[in-house]
Backbone as numpy.savetxt, mean C-alpha at the origin, in Angstrom:
# Nx Ny Nz CAx CAy CAz Cx Cy Cz
-4.08 24.07 -21.34 -4.21 23.87 -19.91 -4.88 22.53 -19.60
-5.94 22.23 -20.31 -6.65 20.97 -20.07 -5.79 19.77 -20.47
-5.01 19.93 -21.52 -4.14 18.83 -21.94 -3.08 18.56 -20.88
-2.51 19.62 -20.32 -1.50 19.45 -19.27 -2.11 18.76 -18.05
-3.32 19.14 -17.68 -3.99 18.51 -16.55 -4.27 17.03 -16.84
-4.67 16.72 -18.05 -4.92 15.33 -18.43 -3.64 14.51 -18.36
-2.54 15.08 -18.80 -1.26 14.37 -18.75 -0.85 14.10 -17.31
-1.03 15.09 -16.44 -0.69 14.92 -15.02 -1.54 13.80 -14.41
-2.82 13.79 -14.70 -3.71 12.76 -14.16 -3.30 11.38 -14.67
-2.93 11.28 -15.94 -2.52 10.00 -16.50 -1.22 9.51 -15.85
-0.27 10.41 -15.64 1.00 10.02 -15.02 0.78 9.53 -13.60
-0.05 10.22 -12.85 -0.35 9.81 -11.48 -1.05 8.45 -11.48
-1.97 8.26 -12.39 -2.69 6.99 -12.48 -1.79 5.83 -12.82
-0.89 6.03 -13.76 0.02 4.96 -14.14 1.05 4.68 -13.06
1.51 5.69 -12.36 2.51 5.46 -11.32 1.90 4.70 -10.14
0.65 4.97 -9.79 0.04 4.23 -8.69 -0.26 2.79 -9.10
-0.53 2.55 -10.37 -0.75 1.19 -10.83 0.54 0.38 -10.76
1.66 1.02 -11.02 2.93 0.31 -10.93 3.25 -0.04 -9.48
2.90 0.80 -8.53 3.16 0.53 -7.13 2.26 -0.58 -6.60
1.14 -0.79 -7.22 0.20 -1.78 -6.74 0.73 -3.21 -6.90
1.78 -3.39 -7.70 2.32 -4.71 -7.92 3.12 -5.21 -6.73
3.51 -4.33 -5.84 4.31 -4.69 -4.69 3.47 -4.56 -3.42
3.62 -5.49 -2.52 2.93 -5.41 -1.24 3.84 -4.72 -0.24
3.56 -3.47 0.04 4.34 -2.74 1.03 3.91 -3.18 2.42
4.81 -3.15 3.40 4.49 -3.72 4.70 3.59 -2.87 5.60
3.41 -1.57 5.33 2.64 -0.71 6.23 1.49 -0.05 5.48
0.34 0.05 6.17 -0.86 0.65 5.60 -1.47 1.66 6.56
-2.15 2.66 5.99 -2.98 3.58 6.75 -4.42 3.10 6.58
-5.12 2.89 7.68 -6.51 2.43 7.66 -7.41 3.47 8.31
-8.70 3.41 7.99 -9.69 4.29 8.58 -9.87 5.55 7.78
-10.66 6.46 8.31 -10.85 7.76 7.70 -11.44 7.74 6.30
-12.26 6.76 5.99 -12.89 6.70 4.68 -12.00 6.13 3.58
-10.93 5.43 3.94 -10.04 4.85 2.94 -10.53 3.50 2.43
-11.55 2.97 3.04 -12.06 1.67 2.62 -11.37 0.54 3.35
-11.81 -0.67 3.07 -11.29 -1.83 3.78 -9.83 -2.12 3.44
-9.42 -1.81 2.22 -8.05 -2.13 1.82 -7.04 -1.12 2.33
-7.48 0.06 2.69 -6.57 1.08 3.22 -5.64 1.65 2.17
-4.63 2.34 2.63 -3.63 2.98 1.78 -2.30 2.30 2.07
-1.97 1.26 1.32 -0.80 0.42 1.60 0.34 0.74 0.65
1.06 1.81 0.95 2.18 2.18 0.09 3.38 2.70 0.89
3.58 2.15 2.07 4.64 2.66 2.94 5.63 1.55 3.28
6.90 1.85 3.10 7.96 0.88 3.38 8.31 0.81 4.85
8.14 1.91 5.56 8.50 1.93 6.98 7.32 2.41 7.82
7.38 2.09 9.10 6.32 2.52 10.02 6.33 4.04 10.16
7.52 4.64 10.15 7.62 6.10 10.27 6.94 6.81 9.10
7.08 6.27 7.88 6.39 6.85 6.73 4.88 6.77 6.91
4.43 5.63 7.39 3.00 5.42 7.61 2.46 6.39 8.66
3.18 6.52 9.78 2.74 7.43 10.84 2.73 8.88 10.37
3.71 9.26 9.56 3.74 10.63 9.05 2.54 10.90 8.15
2.15 9.92 7.36 1.01 10.10 6.46 -0.31 10.13 7.23
-0.43 9.29 8.24 -1.70 9.23 8.97 -1.86 10.38 9.97
-0.77 11.06 10.31 -0.86 12.09 11.35 -1.74 13.27 10.92
-1.84 13.56 9.66 -2.65 14.68 9.22 -4.06 14.30 8.81
-4.42 13.05 8.93 -5.74 12.57 8.52 -6.61 12.31 9.74
-7.88 12.52 9.57 -8.83 12.34 10.67 -9.16 10.86 10.82
-9.10 10.34 12.05 -9.56 9.01 12.40 -8.84 7.90 11.61
-7.51 8.00 11.51 -6.74 6.98 10.81 -5.70 6.38 11.74
-5.20 5.23 11.36 -4.15 4.55 12.14 -3.28 3.73 11.19
-2.09 3.40 11.64 -1.16 2.57 10.87 -1.16 1.15 11.41
-1.04 0.21 10.51 -0.93 -1.19 10.90 -0.21 -1.93 9.78
0.20 -3.15 10.09 0.85 -3.98 9.07 -0.14 -4.32 7.96
0.37 -4.43 6.76 -0.42 -4.82 5.61 -0.90 -6.25 5.82
-2.20 -6.51 5.76 -2.70 -7.87 5.99 -2.16 -8.88 4.98
-1.92 -8.43 3.75 -1.38 -9.35 2.73 0.04 -9.77 3.09
0.78 -8.90 3.75 2.13 -9.23 4.17 2.10 -10.02 5.48
1.24 -9.61 6.40 1.16 -10.25 7.72 0.78 -11.72 7.62
-0.18 -12.05 6.78 -0.69 -13.41 6.73 -0.11 -14.24 5.59
0.91 -13.73 4.94 1.56 -14.50 3.88 2.28 -15.68 4.53
2.01 -16.84 4.02 2.64 -18.02 4.58 3.82 -18.41 3.69
4.87 -18.91 4.30 6.01 -19.33 3.49 5.65 -20.50 2.60
6.37 -20.61 1.52 6.13 -21.73 0.61 6.48 -23.03 1.31
5.71 -24.08 1.05 6.02 -25.36 1.71 7.35 -25.90 1.20
8.00 -26.65 2.07 9.26 -27.26 1.67 9.02 -28.30 0.58
9.94 -28.39 -0.37 9.76 -29.44 -1.40 9.97 -30.82 -0.78
9.34 -31.83 -1.32 9.51 -33.18 -0.74 10.97 -33.62 -0.85
11.41 -34.33 0.18 12.79 -34.82 0.18 12.90 -36.03 -0.73
14.00 -36.08 -1.49 14.18 -37.26 -2.35 14.43 -38.51 -1.52
14.00 -39.63 -2.03 14.16 -40.91 -1.30 15.31 -41.70 -1.83
C-alpha cells in the first residue's frame, strides 16, 4: 500500500514538473496560492472552473505571458 502511494506521489510530482516548462496563459490567484498562483490553464473557462470552488480566488492572465516582449528585429543588412 505504501509503495503504491509513493508511486502515485512520484507520478504527480513528475507530471507537474513537465507542465512547468510551458507558460500557460491563465492563472488562478489568491486563496493562499502564493504570489505565483496556479498557472496551468489554457483557456479562461478552465481557469474560471477551477477558481469557482476555491475561497477568495480569481482568474487573470499569466504575468509571464502578459509582459513577454517580442524579440527585437534583426538589424537590416546595408
